[in-house]
N, C-alpha and C positions, 0 to 999 in steps of 0.2 A: 700520676697527677698531671692535669692539663696545664699547659703554659698560658700565661696571661697575655692576651693579645693587646699590644700597645701600639699597633699601627695607626689607630685613629686618634691617639692622644694629641698629636701635634695639631691637627686641624681643629680639634675640639677646643684646645687651649687658645689657639690663635683666634678662632671665631668668637670665643667668649671675651677675650681681651679687646678685640675690635668693637664688639657690641657694647661692652662697658664703657669704652672710651667715647663712643658715639652718644650713648645715653648721658654721660657726664657733660659732654659738650652741649647737648640740647638743654640740659638742666641749667647750666651756667648761662647760656645765651638767653634764657627766659627771665633771668634776674634783671632788675633795674638798678643802676648805679647812678649816683649824682654826677652830673656832667662836670661842674666846676666847684669843688668844695672850697668854701671860703674859710680863711683863717680867723679864728675868734680870739681877739686879744683880751686877756683878763689881767686886771691889775691886782697885784698881791698887796694885801693890807699889812703895813708895817706895825708890829706891836712892840711896845717898849718893855723890855725885860730887865729886871734889876741886875742880872749878871752880865749884861752887855756893857754896863757903864763902868765896871771896875775890872781890874786884871785879876785873874785867879790862876793859881798854879795847881796842876793836877799831878799827884804823885803816883807813880806806878809801884805796886807792891814788890815787884822784882828789883827795883832800884833802891829800896830802903836797906839800910844797914842791918845785918843780922843781929839779933838781940840775945 
């Protein structure tokens, strides 16, 4: 059974990695990005909820006495 020749694997993987890196750099460099993004201020609308006006107590089922 013949042996698998792996002597060229290193240069193949290295050249593929360098090529993919160069292609990604070219692809990213072709993109256009906004130079100075501005902050958009939005005002939140305050709604009146009936439960905000009164105090309510929330009971956890684990804290209730066993029956």
